N, CA, C and O atoms as CSV, one atom per row, in Angstrom:
chain,resi,resn,atom,element,x,y,z
A,1,MET,N,N,-108.173,88.804,-62.184
A,1,MET,CA,C,-107.406,89.657,-63.068
A,1,MET,C,C,-108.207,90.928,-63.332
A,1,MET,O,O,-109.383,90.880,-63.694
A,2,ASP,N,N,-107.551,92.046,-63.144
A,2,ASP,CA,C,-108.145,93.326,-63.500
A,2,ASP,C,C,-107.887,93.525,-64.998
A,2,ASP,O,O,-106.736,93.622,-65.423
A,3,LEU,N,N,-108.931,93.583,-65.776
A,3,LEU,CA,C,-108.750,93.692,-67.230
A,3,LEU,C,C,-108.164,95.040,-67.642
A,3,LEU,O,O,-107.625,95.159,-68.743
A,4,PHE,N,N,-108.256,96.046,-66.794
A,4,PHE,CA,C,-107.659,97.349,-67.096
A,4,PHE,C,C,-106.142,97.235,-67.225
A,4,PHE,O,O,-105.562,97.718,-68.197
A,5,SER,N,N,-105.501,96.596,-66.246
A,5,SER,CA,C,-104.041,96.537,-66.225
A,5,SER,C,C,-103.488,95.117,-66.373
A,5,SER,O,O,-102.272,94.928,-66.378
A,6,ARG,N,N,-104.350,94.141,-66.491
A,6,ARG,CA,C,-103.959,92.727,-66.571
A,6,ARG,C,C,-103.273,92.254,-65.283
A,6,ARG,O,O,-102.598,91.225,-65.286
A,7,LYS,N,N,-103.440,92.990,-64.199
A,7,LYS,CA,C,-102.834,92.625,-62.924
A,7,LYS,C,C,-103.684,91.559,-62.228
A,7,LYS,O,O,-104.914,91.626,-62.231
A,8,ILE,N,N,-103.011,90.587,-61.639
A,8,ILE,CA,C,-103.697,89.563,-60.866
A,8,ILE,C,C,-103.951,90.177,-59.485
A,8,ILE,O,O,-103.015,90.393,-58.716
A,9,ILE,N,N,-105.195,90.448,-59.185
A,9,ILE,CA,C,-105.550,91.132,-57.952
A,9,ILE,C,C,-105.510,90.178,-56.768
A,9,ILE,O,O,-105.027,90.542,-55.696
A,10,ALA,N,N,-105.997,88.995,-56.942
A,10,ALA,CA,C,-105.981,87.995,-55.881
A,10,ALA,C,C,-106.000,86.613,-56.513
A,10,ALA,O,O,-106.529,86.420,-57.608
A,11,TRP,N,N,-105.423,85.672,-55.817
A,11,TRP,CA,C,-105.419,84.295,-56.288
A,11,TRP,C,C,-105.373,83.367,-55.081
A,11,TRP,O,O,-104.954,83.757,-53.992
A,12,ASP,N,N,-105.805,82.154,-55.296
A,12,ASP,CA,C,-105.797,81.148,-54.250
A,12,ASP,C,C,-105.728,79.787,-54.910
A,12,ASP,O,O,-106.361,79.560,-55.941
A,13,LEU,N,N,-104.979,78.897,-54.333
A,13,LEU,CA,C,-104.887,77.531,-54.845
A,13,LEU,C,C,-105.528,76.577,-53.856
A,13,LEU,O,O,-105.479,76.791,-52.645
A,14,SER,N,N,-106.120,75.540,-54.376
A,14,SER,CA,C,-106.773,74.545,-53.541
A,14,SER,C,C,-106.623,73.180,-54.191
A,14,SER,O,O,-106.469,73.064,-55.407
A,15,ASP,N,N,-106.670,72.165,-53.369
A,15,ASP,CA,C,-106.612,70.807,-53.909
A,15,ASP,C,C,-108.005,70.213,-54.090
A,15,ASP,O,O,-108.160,69.008,-54.289
A,16,SER,N,N,-109.032,71.092,-54.017
A,16,SER,CA,C,-110.410,70.635,-54.241
A,16,SER,C,C,-111.193,71.732,-54.954
A,16,SER,O,O,-110.688,72.836,-55.158
A,17,LEU,N,N,-112.410,71.422,-55.323
A,17,LEU,CA,C,-113.276,72.410,-55.963
A,17,LEU,C,C,-114.180,73.106,-54.951
A,17,LEU,O,O,-115.250,73.604,-55.299
A,18,SER,N,N,-113.747,73.134,-53.717
A,18,SER,CA,C,-114.517,73.752,-52.639
A,18,SER,C,C,-114.719,75.243,-52.894
A,18,SER,O,O,-113.843,75.909,-53.445
A,19,VAL,N,N,-115.860,75.754,-52.495
A,19,VAL,CA,C,-116.161,77.180,-52.643
A,19,VAL,C,C,-115.285,78.023,-51.715
A,19,VAL,O,O,-115.137,79.224,-51.941
A,20,ASP,N,N,-114.705,77.423,-50.681
A,20,ASP,CA,C,-113.885,78.165,-49.722
A,20,ASP,C,C,-112.740,78.913,-50.395
A,20,ASP,O,O,-112.446,80.054,-50.037
A,21,SER,N,N,-112.108,78.289,-51.347
A,21,SER,CA,C,-110.999,78.917,-52.065
A,21,SER,C,C,-111.467,80.152,-52.838
A,21,SER,O,O,-110.794,81.182,-52.846
A,22,VAL,N,N,-112.611,80.037,-53.477
A,22,VAL,CA,C,-113.166,81.160,-54.242
A,22,VAL,C,C,-113.546,82.294,-53.298
A,22,VAL,O,O,-113.286,83.460,-53.595
A,23,VAL,N,N,-114.152,81.968,-52.174
A,23,VAL,CA,C,-114.549,82.975,-51.189
A,23,VAL,C,C,-113.316,83.713,-50.668
A,23,VAL,O,O,-113.324,84.941,-50.581
A,24,ARG,N,N,-112.255,82.976,-50.319
A,24,ARG,CA,C,-111.009,83.610,-49.856
A,24,ARG,C,C,-110.462,84.570,-50.905
A,24,ARG,O,O,-110.026,85.675,-50.585
A,25,CYS,N,N,-110.490,84.140,-52.144
A,25,CYS,CA,C,-109.940,84.951,-53.231
A,25,CYS,C,C,-110.753,86.233,-53.439
A,25,CYS,O,O,-110.176,87.309,-53.597
A,26,ILE,N,N,-112.060,86.129,-53.441
A,26,ILE,CA,C,-112.908,87.317,-53.622
A,26,ILE,C,C,-112.714,88.283,-52.456
A,26,ILE,O,O,-112.611,89.491,-52.670
A,27,LYS,N,N,-112.662,87.773,-51.235
A,27,LYS,CA,C,-112.447,88.643,-50.069
A,27,LYS,C,C,-111.098,89.346,-50.154
A,27,LYS,O,O,-110.991,90.532,-49.840
A,28,ARG,N,N,-110.082,88.625,-50.574
A,28,ARG,CA,C,-108.750,89.219,-50.728
A,28,ARG,C,C,-108.770,90.304,-51.804
A,28,ARG,O,O,-108.164,91.363,-51.635
A,29,ALA,N,N,-109.456,90.041,-52.895
A,29,ALA,CA,C,-109.552,91.035,-53.975
A,29,ALA,C,C,-110.272,92.285,-53.497
A,29,ALA,O,O,-109.859,93.398,-53.821
A,30,LYS,N,N,-111.340,92.115,-52.734
A,30,LYS,CA,C,-112.084,93.270,-52.209
A,30,LYS,C,C,-111.209,94.102,-51.277
A,30,LYS,O,O,-111.310,95.329,-51.267
A,31,GLU,N,N,-110.350,93.445,-50.494
A,31,GLU,CA,C,-109.447,94.151,-49.584
A,31,GLU,C,C,-108.386,94.943,-50.352
A,31,GLU,O,O,-107.984,96.023,-49.919
A,32,ARG,N,N,-107.939,94.415,-51.474
A,32,ARG,CA,C,-106.839,95.033,-52.214
A,32,ARG,C,C,-107.260,96.169,-53.136
A,32,ARG,O,O,-106.441,97.017,-53.489
A,33,ARG,N,N,-108.518,96.194,-53.524
A,33,ARG,CA,C,-108.993,97.226,-54.441
A,33,ARG,C,C,-110.134,98.003,-53.820
A,33,ARG,O,O,-111.040,97.425,-53.219
A,34,ASN,N,N,-110.085,99.309,-53.967
A,34,ASN,CA,C,-111.195,100.149,-53.535
A,34,ASN,C,C,-112.227,100.125,-54.655
A,34,ASN,O,O,-111.966,100.612,-55.756
A,35,LEU,N,N,-113.375,99.570,-54.380
A,35,LEU,CA,C,-114.372,99.361,-55.414
A,35,LEU,C,C,-115.399,100.491,-55.426
A,35,LEU,O,O,-116.524,100.312,-54.961
A,36,ASP,N,N,-115.018,101.649,-55.954
A,36,ASP,CA,C,-115.952,102.767,-56.066
A,36,ASP,C,C,-116.894,102.581,-57.245
A,36,ASP,O,O,-118.065,102.953,-57.176
A,37,ASN,N,N,-116.389,102.014,-58.308
A,37,ASN,CA,C,-117.181,101.823,-59.517
A,37,ASN,C,C,-117.741,100.413,-59.560
A,37,ASN,O,O,-117.156,99.495,-58.986
A,38,PRO,N,N,-118.859,100.235,-60.230
A,38,PRO,CA,C,-119.411,98.875,-60.361
A,38,PRO,C,C,-118.395,97.925,-60.986
A,38,PRO,O,O,-117.583,98.319,-61.823
A,39,LEU,N,N,-118.458,96.692,-60.569
A,39,LEU,CA,C,-117.508,95.680,-60.981
A,39,LEU,C,C,-118.262,94.446,-61.452
A,39,LEU,O,O,-119.217,94.004,-60.814
A,40,ILE,N,N,-117.822,93.899,-62.571
A,40,ILE,CA,C,-118.403,92.654,-63.079
A,40,ILE,C,C,-117.359,91.569,-62.891
A,40,ILE,O,O,-116.215,91.712,-63.324
A,41,ILE,N,N,-117.751,90.504,-62.255
A,41,ILE,CA,C,-116.852,89.370,-62.049
A,41,ILE,C,C,-117.276,88.254,-62.990
A,41,ILE,O,O,-118.355,87.679,-62.847
A,42,HIS,N,N,-116.409,87.956,-63.958
A,42,HIS,CA,C,-116.687,86.875,-64.907
A,42,HIS,C,C,-116.142,85.570,-64.358
A,42,HIS,O,O,-115.032,85.532,-63.828
A,43,SER,N,N,-116.895,84.528,-64.479
A,43,SER,CA,C,-116.434,83.211,-64.066
A,43,SER,C,C,-117.100,82.167,-64.955
A,43,SER,O,O,-117.981,82.460,-65.763
A,44,ASP,N,N,-116.638,80.943,-64.767
A,44,ASP,CA,C,-117.319,79.875,-65.496
A,44,ASP,C,C,-118.557,79.458,-64.708
A,44,ASP,O,O,-118.933,80.114,-63.737
A,45,ARG,N,N,-119.175,78.385,-65.123
A,45,ARG,CA,C,-120.423,77.962,-64.491
A,45,ARG,C,C,-120.209,76.844,-63.473
A,45,ARG,O,O,-121.122,76.065,-63.199
A,46,GLY,N,N,-119.007,76.770,-62.915
A,46,GLY,CA,C,-118.719,75.755,-61.916
A,46,GLY,C,C,-119.584,75.926,-60.675
A,46,GLY,O,O,-120.113,77.004,-60.403
A,47,ILE,N,N,-119.709,74.860,-59.950
A,47,ILE,CA,C,-120.591,74.858,-58.775
A,47,ILE,C,C,-120.194,75.921,-57.757
A,47,ILE,O,O,-121.052,76.450,-57.050
A,48,GLN,N,N,-118.900,76.240,-57.676
A,48,GLN,CA,C,-118.446,77.239,-56.719
A,48,GLN,C,C,-119.056,78.612,-57.016
A,48,GLN,O,O,-119.363,79.372,-56.098
A,49,TYR,N,N,-119.225,78.921,-58.292
A,49,TYR,CA,C,-119.625,80.262,-58.714
A,49,TYR,C,C,-121.139,80.477,-58.747
A,49,TYR,O,O,-121.610,81.571,-59.056
A,50,VAL,N,N,-121.873,79.453,-58.434
A,50,VAL,CA,C,-123.327,79.597,-58.330
A,50,VAL,C,C,-123.800,79.260,-56.914
A,50,VAL,O,O,-124.999,79.179,-56.646
A,51,SER,N,N,-122.836,79.067,-56.019
A,51,SER,CA,C,-123.171,78.711,-54.640
A,51,SER,C,C,-123.689,79.929,-53.868
A,51,SER,O,O,-123.432,81.073,-54.244
A,52,LYS,N,N,-124.407,79.667,-52.802
A,52,LYS,CA,C,-124.907,80.748,-51.938
A,52,LYS,C,C,-123.755,81.541,-51.350
A,52,LYS,O,O,-123.822,82.768,-51.262
A,53,GLU,N,N,-122.690,80.840,-50.943
A,53,GLU,CA,C,-121.540,81.509,-50.331
A,53,GLU,C,C,-120.910,82.513,-51.291
A,53,GLU,O,O,-120.593,83.636,-50.900
A,54,TYR,N,N,-120.732,82.111,-52.536
A,54,TYR,CA,C,-120.148,82.995,-53.540
A,54,TYR,C,C,-121.077,84.173,-53.830
A,54,TYR,O,O,-120.645,85.326,-53.816
A,55,LEU,N,N,-122.330,83.886,-54.087
A,55,LEU,CA,C,-123.282,84.946,-54.431
A,55,LEU,C,C,-123.500,85.912,-53.275
A,55,LEU,O,O,-123.830,87.075,-53.506
A,56,SER,N,N,-123.324,85.458,-52.031
A,56,SER,CA,C,-123.486,86.356,-50.887
A,56,SER,C,C,-122.368,87.389,-50.805
A,56,SER,O,O,-122.510,88.398,-50.114
A,57,LEU,N,N,-121.251,87.148,-51.505
A,57,LEU,CA,C,-120.151,88.115,-51.521
A,57,LEU,C,C,-120.429,89.300,-52.434
A,57,LEU,O,O,-119.802,90.352,-52.312
A,58,MET,N,N,-121.361,89.122,-53.336
A,58,MET,CA,C,-121.688,90.194,-54.262
A,58,MET,C,C,-122.422,91.303,-53.490
A,58,MET,O,O,-123.338,91.034,-52.713
A,59,ASP,N,N,-122.008,92.524,-53.717
A,59,ASP,CA,C,-122.685,93.649,-53.078
A,59,ASP,C,C,-123.179,94.599,-54.162
A,59,ASP,O,O,-123.217,94.225,-55.334
A,60,SER,N,N,-123.554,95.804,-53.797
A,60,SER,CA,C,-124.130,96.727,-54.782
A,60,SER,C,C,-123.139,97.121,-55.870
A,60,SER,O,O,-123.551,97.558,-56.944
A,61,ASN,N,N,-121.848,96.975,-55.616
A,61,ASN,CA,C,-120.834,97.311,-56.620
A,61,ASN,C,C,-120.313,96.098,-57.376
A,61,ASN,O,O,-119.458,96.238,-58.251
A,62,MET,N,N,-120.808,94.923,-57.056
A,62,MET,CA,C,-120.307,93.709,-57.692
A,62,MET,C,C,-121.459,92.926,-58.299
A,62,MET,O,O,-122.530,92.785,-57.708
A,63,ARG,N,N,-121.201,92.421,-59.501
A,63,ARG,CA,C,-122.226,91.633,-60.175
A,63,ARG,C,C,-121.563,90.432,-60.836
A,63,ARG,O,O,-120.592,90.589,-61.576
A,64,PRO,N,N,-122.079,89.232,-60.575
A,64,PRO,CA,C,-121.505,88.063,-61.238
A,64,PRO,C,C,-121.942,88.004,-62.698
A,64,PRO,O,O,-123.022,88.471,-63.060
A,65,SER,N,N,-121.091,87.427,-63.517
A,65,SER,CA,C,-121.401,87.270,-64.934
A,65,SER,C,C,-120.889,85.910,-65.384
A,65,SER,O,O,-119.755,85.537,-65.086
A,66,TYR,N,N,-121.710,85.189,-66.085
A,66,TYR,CA,C,-121.337,83.874,-66.596
A,66,TYR,C,C,-121.488,83.879,-68.115
A,66,TYR,O,O,-122.454,84.414,-68.658
A,67,SER,N,N,-120.528,83.281,-68.773
A,67,SER,CA,C,-120.633,83.133,-70.223
A,67,SER,C,C,-121.754,82.162,-70.551
A,67,SER,O,O,-122.116,81.298,-69.752
A,68,LYS,N,N,-122.292,82.331,-71.755
A,68,LYS,CA,C,-123.252,81.336,-72.229
A,68,LYS,C,C,-122.506,80.022,-72.456
A,68,LYS,O,O,-121.293,80.015,-72.664
A,69,LYS,N,N,-123.219,78.946,-72.415
A,69,LYS,CA,C,-122.613,77.641,-72.650
A,69,LYS,C,C,-121.886,77.647,-73.996
A,69,LYS,O,O,-122.424,78.109,-75.002
A,70,ALA,N,N,-120.670,77.133,-73.997
A,70,ALA,CA,C,-119.815,77.053,-75.192
A,70,ALA,C,C,-119.396,78.416,-75.719
A,70,ALA,O,O,-119.071,78.541,-76.900
A,71,ASP,N,N,-119.394,79.449,-74.867
A,71,ASP,CA,C,-118.983,80.804,-75.256
A,71,ASP,C,C,-117.986,81.320,-74.218
A,71,ASP,O,O,-118.380,82.031,-73.294
A,72,PRO,N,N,-116.707,80.978,-74.353
A,72,PRO,CA,C,-115.721,81.260,-73.312
A,72,PRO,C,C,-115.095,82.657,-73.356
A,72,PRO,O,O,-114.136,82.905,-72.625
A,73,TRP,N,N,-115.588,83.556,-74.165
A,73,TRP,CA,C,-114.880,84.814,-74.398
A,73,TRP,C,C,-114.784,85.720,-73.175
A,73,TRP,O,O,-113.824,86.482,-73.063
A,74,ASP,N,N,-115.741,85.663,-72.259
A,74,ASP,CA,C,-115.652,86.490,-71.056
A,74,ASP,C,C,-114.405,86.175,-70.246
A,74,ASP,O,O,-113.840,87.056,-69.599
A,75,ASN,N,N,-113.979,84.926,-70.280
A,75,ASN,CA,C,-112.831,84.493,-69.492
A,75,ASN,C,C,-111.555,84.356,-70.312
A,75,ASN,O,O,-110.583,83.771,-69.833
A,76,ALA,N,N,-111.532,84.869,-71.512
A,76,ALA,CA,C,-110.383,84.662,-72.393
A,76,ALA,C,C,-109.084,85.179,-71.794
A,76,ALA,O,O,-108.049,84.525,-71.927
A,77,CYS,N,N,-109.110,86.337,-71.138
A,77,CYS,CA,C,-107.880,86.915,-70.582
A,77,CYS,C,C,-107.303,86.056,-69.459
A,77,CYS,O,O,-106.099,85.802,-69.431
A,78,ILE,N,N,-108.142,85.613,-68.546
A,78,ILE,CA,C,-107.625,84.801,-67.439
A,78,ILE,C,C,-107.244,83.410,-67.926
A,78,ILE,O,O,-106.296,82.818,-67.410
A,79,GLU,N,N,-107.957,82.881,-68.898
A,79,GLU,CA,C,-107.564,81.590,-69.465
A,79,GLU,C,C,-106.209,81.719,-70.160
A,79,GLU,O,O,-105.390,80.802,-70.099
A,80,SER,N,N,-105.974,82.842,-70.813
A,80,SER,CA,C,-104.679,83.090,-71.432
A,80,SER,C,C,-103.579,83.155,-70.368
A,80,SER,O,O,-102.492,82.609,-70.558
A,81,PHE,N,N,-103.870,83.827,-69.248
A,81,PHE,CA,C,-102.911,83.887,-68.145
A,81,PHE,C,C,-102.580,82.487,-67.639
A,81,PHE,O,O,-101.413,82.173,-67.402
A,82,HIS,N,N,-103.602,81.644,-67.472
A,82,HIS,CA,C,-103.359,80.277,-67.003
A,82,HIS,C,C,-102.421,79.539,-67.964
A,82,HIS,O,O,-101.521,78.823,-67.526
A,83,ALA,N,N,-102.626,79.709,-69.246
A,83,ALA,CA,C,-101.759,79.061,-70.234
A,83,ALA,C,C,-100.337,79.614,-70.151
A,83,ALA,O,O,-99.369,78.861,-70.258
A,84,ILE,N,N,-100.211,80.930,-69.959
A,84,ILE,CA,C,-98.895,81.572,-69.894
A,84,ILE,C,C,-98.112,81.104,-68.672
A,84,ILE,O,O,-96.940,80.744,-68.785
A,85,ILE,N,N,-98.754,81.109,-67.507
A,85,ILE,CA,C,-98.022,80.704,-66.289
A,85,ILE,C,C,-97.587,79.248,-66.383
A,85,ILE,O,O,-96.513,78.891,-65.899
A,86,LYS,N,N,-98.398,78.413,-66.994
A,86,LYS,CA,C,-98.010,77.009,-67.174
A,86,LYS,C,C,-96.836,76.901,-68.142
A,86,LYS,O,O,-95.859,76.203,-67.870
A,87,ARG,N,N,-96.941,77.603,-69.281
A,87,ARG,CA,C,-95.919,77.511,-70.321
A,87,ARG,C,C,-94.612,78.175,-69.903
A,87,ARG,O,O,-93.539,77.613,-70.123
A,88,GLU,N,N,-94.683,79.359,-69.304
A,88,GLU,CA,C,-93.475,80.122,-68.996
A,88,GLU,C,C,-92.825,79.743,-67.670
A,88,GLU,O,O,-91.645,80.030,-67.469
A,89,TRP,N,N,-93.551,79.116,-66.773
A,89,TRP,CA,C,-93.014,78.940,-65.442
A,89,TRP,C,C,-93.199,77.530,-64.870
A,89,TRP,O,O,-92.220,76.848,-64.564
A,90,LEU,N,N,-94.431,77.106,-64.731
A,90,LEU,CA,C,-94.675,75.861,-64.009
A,90,LEU,C,C,-94.110,74.622,-64.694
A,90,LEU,O,O,-93.693,73.679,-64.021
A,91,LYS,N,N,-94.094,74.615,-66.017
A,91,LYS,CA,C,-93.632,73.408,-66.718
A,91,LYS,C,C,-92.132,73.170,-66.555
A,91,LYS,O,O,-91.651,72.076,-66.850
A,92,ILE,N,N,-91.393,74.162,-66.098
A,92,ILE,CA,C,-89.941,73.974,-65.959
A,92,ILE,C,C,-89.548,73.380,-64.601
A,92,ILE,O,O,-88.370,73.122,-64.351
A,93,PHE,N,N,-90.539,73.162,-63.725
A,93,PHE,CA,C,-90.269,72.615,-62.401
A,93,PHE,C,C,-90.910,71.246,-62.231
A,93,PHE,O,O,-91.920,70.933,-62.862
A,94,LYS,N,N,-90.317,70.451,-61.383
A,94,LYS,CA,C,-90.958,69.214,-60.948
A,94,LYS,C,C,-91.703,69.591,-59.669
A,94,LYS,O,O,-91.099,69.727,-58.606
A,95,ILE,N,N,-93.002,69.756,-59.782
A,95,ILE,CA,C,-93.805,70.234,-58.664
A,95,ILE,C,C,-94.011,69.106,-57.660
A,95,ILE,O,O,-94.425,68.000,-58.005
A,96,LYS,N,N,-93.702,69.433,-56.387
A,96,LYS,CA,C,-93.740,68.425,-55.326
A,96,LYS,C,C,-95.116,68.280,-54.695
A,96,LYS,O,O,-95.601,67.166,-54.496
A,97,ASP,N,N,-95.744,69.409,-54.380
A,97,ASP,CA,C,-97.015,69.367,-53.660
A,97,ASP,C,C,-97.697,70.734,-53.775
A,97,ASP,O,O,-97.205,71.627,-54.465
A,98,LEU,N,N,-98.821,70.885,-53.100
A,98,LEU,CA,C,-99.584,72.134,-53.166
A,98,LEU,C,C,-98.783,73.308,-52.616
A,98,LEU,O,O,-98.821,74.402,-53.180
A,99,GLU,N,N,-98.070,73.094,-51.539
A,99,GLU,CA,C,-97.256,74.173,-50.942
A,99,GLU,C,C,-96.186,74.653,-51.924
A,99,GLU,O,O,-95.957,75.855,-52.055
A,100,HIS,N,N,-95.542,73.728,-52.602
A,100,HIS,CA,C,-94.536,74.079,-53.600
A,100,HIS,C,C,-95.172,74.852,-54.758
A,100,HIS,O,O,-94.608,75.825,-55.257
A,101,THR,N,N,-96.339,74.404,-55.166
A,101,THR,CA,C,-97.062,75.100,-56.238
A,101,THR,C,C,-97.399,76.529,-55.819
A,101,THR,O,O,-97.243,77.459,-56.611
A,102,GLN,N,N,-97.861,76.711,-54.581
A,102,GLN,CA,C,-98.179,78.052,-54.090
A,102,GLN,C,C,-96.955,78.952,-54.120
A,102,GLN,O,O,-97.048,80.118,-54.503
A,103,GLN,N,N,-95.827,78.426,-53.725
A,103,GLN,CA,C,-94.580,79.197,-53.743
A,103,GLN,C,C,-94.228,79.609,-55.175
A,103,GLN,O,O,-93.879,80.762,-55.430
A,104,LEU,N,N,-94.324,78.659,-56.101
A,104,LEU,CA,C,-93.992,78.948,-57.497
A,104,LEU,C,C,-94.938,79.978,-58.108
A,104,LEU,O,O,-94.500,80.882,-58.820
A,105,VAL,N,N,-96.237,79.842,-57.831
A,105,VAL,CA,C,-97.217,80.789,-58.367
A,105,VAL,C,C,-96.975,82.181,-57.789
A,105,VAL,O,O,-97.026,83.171,-58.518
A,106,PHE,N,N,-96.715,82.262,-56.492
A,106,PHE,CA,C,-96.407,83.549,-55.868
A,106,PHE,C,C,-95.194,84.191,-56.537
A,106,PHE,O,O,-95.235,85.364,-56.907
A,107,GLU,N,N,-94.121,83.427,-56.692
A,107,GLU,CA,C,-92.906,83.957,-57.317
A,107,GLU,C,C,-93.189,84.490,-58.716
A,107,GLU,O,O,-92.748,85.582,-59.074
A,108,TYR,N,N,-93.921,83.722,-59.496
A,108,TYR,CA,C,-94.205,84.148,-60.866
A,108,TYR,C,C,-95.022,85.428,-60.889
A,108,TYR,O,O,-94.657,86.385,-61.573
A,109,ILE,N,N,-96.122,85.458,-60.152
A,109,ILE,CA,C,-97.024,86.608,-60.202
A,109,ILE,C,C,-96.361,87.849,-59.622
A,109,ILE,O,O,-96.332,88.898,-60.267
A,110,GLU,N,N,-95.832,87.737,-58.415
A,110,GLU,CA,C,-95.350,88.922,-57.700
A,110,GLU,C,C,-93.977,89.410,-58.146
A,110,GLU,O,O,-93.711,90.611,-58.102
A,111,THR,N,N,-93.099,88.504,-58.575
A,111,THR,CA,C,-91.744,88.955,-58.927
A,111,THR,C,C,-91.491,89.047,-60.423
A,111,THR,O,O,-90.474,89.600,-60.842
A,112,PHE,N,N,-92.381,88.526,-61.221
A,112,PHE,CA,C,-92.181,88.595,-62.670
A,112,PHE,C,C,-93.382,89.188,-63.401
A,112,PHE,O,O,-93.259,90.213,-64.072
A,113,TYR,N,N,-94.527,88.554,-63.273
A,113,TYR,CA,C,-95.694,88.941,-64.063
A,113,TYR,C,C,-96.102,90.398,-63.816
A,113,TYR,O,O,-96.325,91.144,-64.769
A,114,HIS,N,N,-96.200,90.801,-62.576
A,114,HIS,CA,C,-96.620,92.176,-62.263
A,114,HIS,C,C,-95.538,93.210,-62.530
A,114,HIS,O,O,-95.847,94.354,-62.865
A,115,THR,N,N,-94.287,92.829,-62.387
A,115,THR,CA,C,-93.203,93.811,-62.408
A,115,THR,C,C,-92.376,93.856,-63.692
A,115,THR,O,O,-91.867,94.912,-64.066
A,116,ILE,N,N,-92.243,92.728,-64.357
A,116,ILE,CA,C,-91.319,92.654,-65.508
A,116,ILE,C,C,-92.018,92.277,-66.813
A,116,ILE,O,O,-91.744,92.872,-67.855
A,117,ARG,N,N,-92.910,91.304,-66.765
A,117,ARG,CA,C,-93.503,90.775,-67.999
A,117,ARG,C,C,-94.311,91.849,-68.720
A,117,ARG,O,O,-95.215,92.458,-68.148
A,118,ILE,N,N,-93.970,92.064,-69.974
A,118,ILE,CA,C,-94.653,93.093,-70.760
A,118,ILE,C,C,-95.887,92.512,-71.447
A,118,ILE,O,O,-95.973,91.309,-71.695
A,119,HIS,N,N,-96.837,93.393,-71.747
A,119,HIS,CA,C,-98.094,93.005,-72.377
A,119,HIS,C,C,-98.357,93.917,-73.568
A,119,HIS,O,O,-98.318,95.141,-73.442
A,120,GLY,N,N,-98.621,93.326,-74.702
A,120,GLY,CA,C,-98.921,94.108,-75.898
A,120,GLY,C,C,-100.127,95.014,-75.715
A,120,GLY,O,O,-100.145,96.135,-76.221
A,121,THR,N,N,-101.138,94.532,-74.991
A,121,THR,CA,C,-102.346,95.351,-74.788
A,121,THR,C,C,-102.088,96.536,-73.883
A,121,THR,O,O,-102.908,97.452,-73.819
A,122,LEU,N,N,-100.956,96.540,-73.174
A,122,LEU,CA,C,-100.615,97.641,-72.269
A,122,LEU,C,C,-99.522,98.537,-72.849
A,122,LEU,O,O,-98.927,99.334,-72.123
A,123,GLY,N,N,-99.259,98.417,-74.119
A,123,GLY,CA,C,-98.198,99.225,-74.726
A,123,GLY,C,C,-96.813,98.695,-74.415
A,123,GLY,O,O,-95.848,99.458,-74.363
A,124,TYR,N,N,-96.712,97.404,-74.212
A,124,TYR,CA,C,-95.460,96.704,-73.953
A,124,TYR,C,C,-94.773,97.172,-72.675
A,124,TYR,O,O,-93.564,97.403,-72.647
A,125,ILE,N,N,-95.573,97.307,-71.619
A,125,ILE,CA,C,-95.051,97.547,-70.277
A,125,ILE,C,C,-95.730,96.567,-69.320
A,125,ILE,O,O,-96.700,95.905,-69.689
A,126,SER,N,N,-95.226,96.477,-68.106
A,126,SER,CA,C,-95.774,95.532,-67.126
A,126,SER,C,C,-97.053,96.093,-66.493
A,126,SER,O,O,-97.315,97.292,-66.586
A,127,PRO,N,N,-97.845,95.235,-65.856
A,127,PRO,CA,C,-99.041,95.715,-65.173
A,127,PRO,C,C,-98.746,96.789,-64.122
A,127,PRO,O,O,-99.471,97.779,-64.036
A,128,ASN,N,N,-97.692,96.605,-63.323
A,128,ASN,CA,C,-97.351,97.631,-62.322
A,128,ASN,C,C,-96.982,98.952,-62.984
A,128,ASN,O,O,-97.402,100.014,-62.523
A,129,GLN,N,N,-96.204,98.898,-64.056
A,129,GLN,CA,C,-95.839,100.124,-64.772
A,129,GLN,C,C,-97.075,100.803,-65.350
A,129,GLN,O,O,-97.196,102.028,-65.312
A,130,TYR,N,N,-97.985,100.005,-65.880
A,130,TYR,CA,C,-99.200,100.550,-66.484
A,130,TYR,C,C,-100.048,101.278,-65.444
A,130,TYR,O,O,-100.531,102.384,-65.685
A,131,GLU,N,N,-100.223,100.642,-64.285
A,131,GLU,CA,C,-101.012,101.280,-63.224
A,131,GLU,C,C,-100.321,102.541,-62.708
A,131,GLU,O,O,-100.981,103.543,-62.433
A,132,LYS,N,N,-98.998,102.493,-62.578
A,132,LYS,CA,C,-98.255,103.676,-62.118
A,132,LYS,C,C,-98.365,104.813,-63.136
A,132,LYS,O,O,-98.559,105.970,-62.763
A,133,GLN,N,N,-98.242,104.483,-64.407
A,133,GLN,CA,C,-98.377,105.469,-65.482
A,133,GLN,C,C,-99.773,106.100,-65.447
A,133,GLN,O,O,-99.915,107.311,-65.620
A,134,TYR,N,N,-100.783,105.291,-65.228
A,134,TYR,CA,C,-102.154,105.795,-65.154
A,134,TYR,C,C,-102.315,106.736,-63.955
A,134,TYR,O,O,-102.884,107.820,-64.088
A,135,GLU,N,N,-101.817,106.324,-62.789
A,135,GLU,CA,C,-101.912,107.175,-61.596
A,135,GLU,C,C,-101.165,108.488,-61.796
A,135,GLU,O,O,-101.658,109.541,-61.392
A,136,ASN,N,N,-99.987,108.447,-62.411
A,136,ASN,CA,C,-99.230,109.675,-62.675
A,136,ASN,C,C,-99.999,110.613,-63.600
A,136,ASN,O,O,-99.989,111.828,-63.401
A,137,SER,N,N,-100.663,110.057,-64.605
A,137,SER,CA,C,-101.431,110.901,-65.533
A,137,SER,C,C,-102.648,111.502,-64.850
A,137,SER,O,O,-103.033,112.630,-65.157
A,138,ARG,N,N,-103.259,110.768,-63.928
A,138,ARG,CA,C,-104.408,111.298,-63.169
A,138,ARG,C,C,-103.975,112.404,-62.217
A,138,ARG,O,O,-104.677,113.401,-62.053
A,139,ASN,N,N,-102.809,112.224,-61.585
A,139,ASN,CA,C,-102.319,113.225,-60.643
A,139,ASN,C,C,-101.838,114.491,-61.347
A,139,ASN,O,O,-101.837,115.573,-60.760
A,140,ALA,N,N,-101.428,114.348,-62.612
A,140,ALA,CA,C,-100.952,115.512,-63.388
A,140,ALA,C,C,-102.120,116.405,-63.794
A,140,ALA,O,O,-101.927,117.588,-64.074
A,141,ASN,N,N,-103.319,115.853,-63.828
A,141,ASN,CA,C,-104.485,116.625,-64.263
A,141,ASN,C,C,-105.116,117.365,-63.151
A,141,ASN,O,O,-106.109,118.062,-63.359
């Protein structure tokens, strides 16, 4: 999640705690965003996020950040998103398998969350609208 616009930049689902899923997600995020400015990636202290594979993805513009034990505030926004997608979308379906879950998550993020769902922190507009508004203001200057 980009905290600037609350947009989900990349996501991946897995049926295990393998680091492969995290690596795929970080690579996808790097492809989707031009990282000119330094970037801090907040995560929990799971084994995936302290692995050599994960840490090798960090470059001069990326720095991992972990909350202190029992201090979840760095991840509050993404944890809130997880609660929202479960409450607003996933709980209304009888989920069949991982493939079905991937389809549902894609539908929610790409067709609703980014385009329609409003956010109070963004002035009650969607993440796509917020980013477009920002780009328009930059181009006007």
